[in-house]
N, C-alpha and C positions, 0 to 999 in steps of 0.2 A: 581971208584966212591968214594965219601966222603960225610960227613954229609951235606956240603954246597950244593952239587949237588942234594941232596934229598929234599932241601928246607929249611934247618935250618942253619942260619948264626950265629955261636957261637960268632964270633968277633963283629958282630952288637949287640948282646946281651950284651957283656961286655961294649961296647961303650955306650949303652943305660943306663946301670946302672950308669956309670960315669956322664952321662948327667943329671940324675934326682937327684943326691946327694944334689945339692944346694937347690932344692925345698923341699926335705925331711928334710934337716937341719933346715929350717925355722919353723918346727913344734916341734922341740925338747923341752922337758920339763926337769926340774932338775932331775926327777926320772929315766930318761933314762940312761942306762949304755951301753957302747960300741957304735960302729958305724954300718952303713949299710954295709951288706956284709957277716955277720955271718950266720950260719945255723938257728939261732933263735934270736929273739929280747929280750932284757933284760929290765925289768922295776921294780924298787924298790917301794914297797908300802910305803906310808907315815905313819903318826901317827894316827892309828885307834884303837879303843878299841876292836871292834868285826867286822872286815871288811867282807862284803859280796860282792863277785865279781858278776857282771851282764854282760852277754854276748849277743850279737845280730849279726845277719848276714842278708844281703839282696843284691839285685842287682838294676839295673836301668830299667830292662824290655825293651820293644820295643821302648822306647824313644831313645835307641841307634840307631835304624834304621834311625831316623831323623838326628841324628848327622852324620851318614854315608852319607846320601843323601846330606846334606848341607856342608859336609866336615868341620864341626866345632866341635872340641873335647875338648874345654877348660872349658865347664860347666858341663858335665856329671859326672865328678869327684866330684863336689860339691853335685850333686844329690846322688851319691853313699854314701858319708859320712852322708848326712842328713838322708837317709833312715835307717841307722843303729843307729846313735847317738840319733835321736829322739825317737826311740823305747826304747833304754836303759834308756833314760831320764824319761820315764813314771813311773819308779819305784823310782825316786828320786836320781838315781845314777849319779855320775859325770863321763863322759867318760874320760878314761885315755889314751888309745892307740888304734890304728887302723891299720889293715893290709889289703892289697888288693891282688886280684888274677886277672891277665890280661892274656887272651888267644887270640891268633891271628893266622891267616894263614901264614902271612908273617910280620915280625917285621919291621915296618916303624918308625924309631926313632922319627921323628918330630911329627907324629901323636900321638904316645903313650906318648911322653914326655908331650904333651898338656893335655892328660888325667891325668897323674900323677900330673902335676902342679895344675889341678883342684882339685884333691884329697887333695893335700897339702893346698890349699886355704880353702877347707871345714874343714880340721883339725884345721887350725888356727881359723876359726869361732867358732869351738866347743872347742877350747883350749885342744885338745888331740894330742898326738904324733903320727906321721906316723912311726910306729915302724919297719915296713918291708913289704915285699910283694913277689910275685912270678910272673914272666912273662914266659908264655909258648908259644913257636912258634910251631904251629901244621899245617903244610902244608897239603892241601887236606881236612881239616876238616872245615875251614871257607873260605868264598869267598874272592876275592881280596879286600883288604882294610878293611875287617870286623874284628871286635874283640868283645869279651864279657868281662865283668868285674864283679867281686863280691867283697863284702867288709865284714869285720869282726871287731867288736868293743868290747872292754872290759871296763867296768866301775866299780865303787866301791861305796858302800853306807854302813853306819853304820847299823847293823842289827836292832837297835832300831828305826831307821829313815826310814826304808823301807816303801814306799807308795804302798799299795796293795788293797786299797778300803775298808779295814776292818773298817775304822772309818767313812765311808760315812753314812749319815743319810737322811731319807726322809725329804724333804724341802731344802736340800742343793742346791746351785745354780751352774749351768754349765757356765763357762766363755769360750768363743771361742776366739782363736787367729787366725788372718787372714792368709790365705795361700798366697803365691806369684803367684799362678796360678794353673795349673793342677798338679803341682809337678811331681811325677813319676809313676802315676797309670792311667790306662785307655787309654794308647796310641795305643793299637790295634784298639780301637773304634775311636779314634781321626784320625788315619791314614786312616781308612776305610771311614770316613765322607769326608775327603779331597779328597780321590781317587774317590769315587763314585760321588761326587759333581763336579768333574772336576776342582777343585781349584789348584792353584800353591802355593807353600810355600812362594813365593815372593809377593803374593796378600796381599792387605791391606784392609780388610772389615772394615766398619765403626765401628763395635763393638770393634775393637782392637785399636782405638784411635791413628791411625797413625803407629802402629807397623805392621810389616809383620807377616804372620802366622808362618813363621820359627822362627823369633825372639821371638814371644810370647811363642810358645810351647817349645822352648829351655830354657826358664827362669828356673833357678835352684830351687830346693826345698828349702824352708826356713828352717834354722837351729834355733831351739828354746832353745838351751842349756843355753846360758848365761843369758837371761832374766828369765828363769824358775829357774835356780839355784840361781840367785840373789834374786828372790822372796822368796825362801825358807830361804835364809840366813837372810833376814830382818824379818822373822817370819810370813809370810803369810801362812796360814794353807791350803796347797794344799792337799786335802784328797784323790784325785784320778786324774789320768791323762790319756789321750788317744791321740795317734798319728793317724790322720785320713788318712789312706792309702787305700789299695785295699779293696773294699767293702763299702767304704764311711762311712757316719755316722751310718747307720743301723748296720754294722758289728763291727765297732771299738768302739763306745761309750759304749756298754755294757761290754766290756772287763775290764773296771775299776770298775765295780759295785760289791756290795756285794749281798748276797742272799736276795731274796724277793724285789728287787729294779728294777725299770725301769727309763727311762729318758723321759720326755715330752719336746719336742722341740717346740719352737715358731718360725714358719717359717716366721713370719712377723718381726722378730727381726733384720734381716739384709737384705741388698740388694745383691742378688746373682750377682756376677760379670758378666758383659755382655758376656764374652767369653763363659761361660757355657750356657747361653741362646742362643747364636749363634749356638753352637754345637747342642743343642736340636732342634732348628728350622731347620737348614740346613740338619741335619741327621735324622729328624723325630723321635727323641728319646723321649720316654715318660718321664714325670717327675720322675716316680718311678725308671726307669732304670738309669736316670741321678744320682739320689741320691745313688743308689747302685753301681755306677761305679766311680763317681768323688767326690772330696772333697767339691765341690760347694762353695768354698771360705773359708771353715773352715779347717785350717791346723793342729790345735792342740787344745785340750780342757782340762780345769782344773776345778775340782769341789771344791768349797769352802763353808764354812758355811755362812748363810745369813748375819751375822754381819760383814763379811769381804768382801762383794761384792764390796762396794765402794772403799775400800783400794786396792783390787786386780785390779779393773778396772783402777784406777789412776796409779798404778805402771806399769802395762803392757802397758798403753797408753804412758807413759813417755819413756818406752823402745822401742817404735815404733812398737808394736805388733797389733795395731788397734783392741782392744778387745771389746766384747759386751756380754751381758747376753743371752746365747743361749737357755736356758731352765732350768728345775729343776728336782731333783730326786723325784720320786713318787713310791708308792707301785706297785709291778709288778713282772714279772718273766724274766727280762732281755731284754725287748723290748725297742725300740725307738719309742715313740708315737708322733703323730702330723705330720709325714712326708707324702708325697703323696702316696696314695695306688696304 
């Protein structure tokens, strides 16, 4: 017996590393030292007076099940990067570098290369370096063709410029940036709705405007790094930010607030994308559960003083973020008011 007969192909692993080097190289930043293949990745900090490192980690969740079912693996890597860099971004930090961990029962180079190419694409969108990663072949642990993936991001912000909600005042306005779809949360419920309803991922319900269910639900998570950092650079006063992930608006909006504050949302301020309405109708999901599970069209939120609302809306509109005024900060104890009960 040898390692290969037990299910681990070391040579395939080496070949895989060589295969992904080109994609990784497209994400290189000037601060990166060394090449892929070392035991650790090296990254030199630039010119900061008092740098604070900000780290985040996440996965893609059961959206991977859909990628496996449809045998399409080129977008979930973007999701992976987005889930991490958007979190780090909420503090005002610039994402610097990203690492990934891929685990599979049997290493299929074409399949996993597509995943890494997606990760590299996400890193380019976020202007962060794909500094390294780990691929684990674990026979008997995952089913045939299955894999899991986790991501890790490190960013940096000047200590004096950290955005932590401490400057938010009652009366400040909440600007919403549109999501690109369901993003990467709620897929256990999405898959259940499709399964129980007897739908096929190739079906094209009217609400999806010609897209198949598979195409729509594999749409990658939007990455907000470049427009948000650009807004900060031009002096827009973003006093708090929230990435709308698991738990939707009720759980994520309060995370950027100060003591004694809540947010009152105006549910008439935007048209909820038809896909969410379709899920609610077909799955018989209450409005309350929808808002606690999905982003409902809001991918990211930024809080600005009233005097900067028009400037912020114009800037994010020109950046393609489709912004609107979602609500305002009111006295309270961390609730999101105005949502369906």
